[in-house]
N, C-alpha and C positions, 0 to 999 in steps of 0.2 A: 210470356211474350217472346216472339222470335224476330229474326231479321230476314226479310225476303227481298230477292233481287227485283229491281225495277230499272227504268230508264229515266234519267233526269233531263227534262227539256227535249226528250226524244233522241238524245245522243249519248250522254254519259251513262255508263253502267254503274249503278249504285245499289245500296241496300237500305231499306227503311224498316222501322220497327212496326210490327203488326201483332194483332191478337186475333186468333181464329181466322186468319187470312184478311182481316180488315185493318187498314192503316191506323195507327194510334195517332189521333189528331188533337192538337191544342190550338185554338184560335186560328184554324185554317192552315196550320203548319204541322209537319211531321219531322221526326228525328231521322237523319239520313247520314250515311257514311260511304266513302268511296272504296272501302275494302271491307271484306267480311271477317277480318281478324278481330279478336276481342278487344284489343287495345287501340283500334283505329279511331281517329278523331271523329267526333260526332258533330253534325251541323243541323241547323233548322232550315227547312225548305217548305215553300208553299205547296200544298197538296196538289194544286192545279198544274204544277210543273212536273209532277211525277206520273209516269205512264207505266203500264205493264211491260215486263221485260221483252215481250214479243212484239211490242209496238213498232211500226216502221220508223226509221230514223228520219228526222227532219234534215233537209239540206243545210249545210253549214254556211253562214254568211261569209262573204269573201274576207272580212276583217276579223274572223273568229280566232285566227292565229296569225302572227306576223309572217310566218312562212308556210302557212297552209298545211300544217302537220296534224295528223289525227292524234288527238290527246289520249285516245284509248289504245294506241298501238302497243304500248308496253304491257297492258293488261291481257291482250289477246294476240300474242305473237303468231305469225303465219306458219312458221315451221316447227318441226319437232326438234328436241335436243338430241344431237348426235354425238357419240363418244368414240374415242380412239385410245387404245391402250398400248399401241406400238410406239416405242421410244425412237425418234428419228436419230440418224447418225449425227455425231458431233456433240451429243449431250452426255457422253459417258464420263467426262471429266468435270462435271458440275460438282461444286463443293457440297458435302453432305450436310444434312440438317437434322435436328433432333427428331427422334422417331415419333414423338407425340405431336409435333407441329404439323398443322395443315397449311402448306405454303401454296398460294395461288398467284398466278400472273394473269392479269385480265386485260382485255382490250376490246374496243368497239370499232366498227368500220362502217362507213356510209358513202355511197356513191352520190356525188353532186352536193349532198348536204344542204337541204333535205333531199332524201331519195331512198332507194332500197338500202336497208341497214341490217346489221347483225352483230352478235357478240361472240367472243371466244375466250376460253381460259385454259390454263395449264395447271395441274395440281400435282404436288409431290407430298406423299404422306406414307410413313412406315415403309420406306423403300419402294413404294409403288408409284407408277407414273400414269397420269390420265389426262386426256385432252377432251374438251367439249366445245360445242358451237351451236348456235341457233339463229335462224333467219327471223327477223322481227317483222319486217314489212316496210311501209313507207314511214320514215322517221328522220331523226337527226343523229349526228355523231354523239352528242351528249346523252341522248336517250340510250344509245348502244353502250356507251361507257358505263353509265349508271346501272343498266340492266346486267352487264357483265359482273359487276360487283355484287349485285343482289343475287344473281344466279350462283355465284361462288358461296355466298353465305347460306343460301337455301340448301346447297348440296351437303352441308355439314349438319348432321342430325343431332349431334351431341352438344347440348347447351354449355357443357363445361369444357369444351375443346379450346385449344389454343390455336388461333387463326391469324395468319399474316397474309396480307394481300398487297401485291405490287401493281401499280397502275401508272400509266404515263399521262393521265388526265389531271392537269393542275386544278381544273374546276372541281373535280371530285375531291381532291385533297382539301381544297378550300372549304367546300360545303360540309364535308363529313368530319374534318379534323380542326378547322379553324373558324367555325361558326359563321361562314359566309352565308348570306341570305339568298336563297334560290329565287330567281326572277321568272324562270320558266320551269316546266315539268315539276311543279310543286307537289303534285300527288305522288309522282314517282320518287322524288326525293324523300318524302315522308315514308313511303313504303320501304326504302332502303334503310332509313333510320330505325324503323320498327324492327327490321331484320337484325340490325346491330344490337338492339336492346334485348334480344332473346338470349344472348350469351352472358354468362356470369362474369367473364372477363372480356372487356371490349376488344374486338379484333383490331389488330394493327393495320393501318393503311399507309403504305410507303410509296413516295413518288420515285419513279424511275424514268430516265430519259428514253423516249421512244426512238426507234430506228437508229440506235447507236451501237448495234452489234451485240446486244444482250440476247443470248440465244433463246432463253425461255420467254422473254418478251416478244421476240420475233415469232415464236411458235404461236403465242396467243394472237398476235396480229394476223398470222397466216390463217388460223381457224376463223377469226372474225371475217376476214376477207372471203374465205372459202364459203362461209355461210351464205353470202350474197350470190356467189357463183352457183351454189346448189340450186 
């Protein structure tokens, strides 16, 4: 059996269990998940609500989201990930870190909230410096903040790596370190949590005050904002 991409109710991108291209059905329902990762949560859905992945999307009802945000924007960002290796002036005197540490500073930006949004991060590792950013599309500030953290985790390919992430999002700190329950963007939150579980040692997530003169946080904010301007 395999998992094949479909559309749920004509809008959500999902994967359902199939055999020889035919949905595996039990009492009119199929097994479905919102991510194609092996450990993604599996749901049961009515087969009638599942259409081929190329099926035209149905218009969303006006009350489908409190703020009219596309729930799939985080799965299909509009822009490419852009990198910068040139260290800006003023960062020469930053305190050194252990060579084995992957230190990220992440941030999200959103115009009008909801509106055009994007994420940015700064990485220090083994004496190297790297910045990254990506335009997401129409979303919210929280989507951008969460995606910045996920993008940082996804950038590290070594499951045994020691990772530390600084964020100015109190909501992210609450959800990912204090067991707060996510009321919105549940699928995205689950995807970030799955990214955490990949590591043998859970990555650190540390709260930092935004717009308080912390140079690395300011660079992450600059990249997130620049992604929208791009």
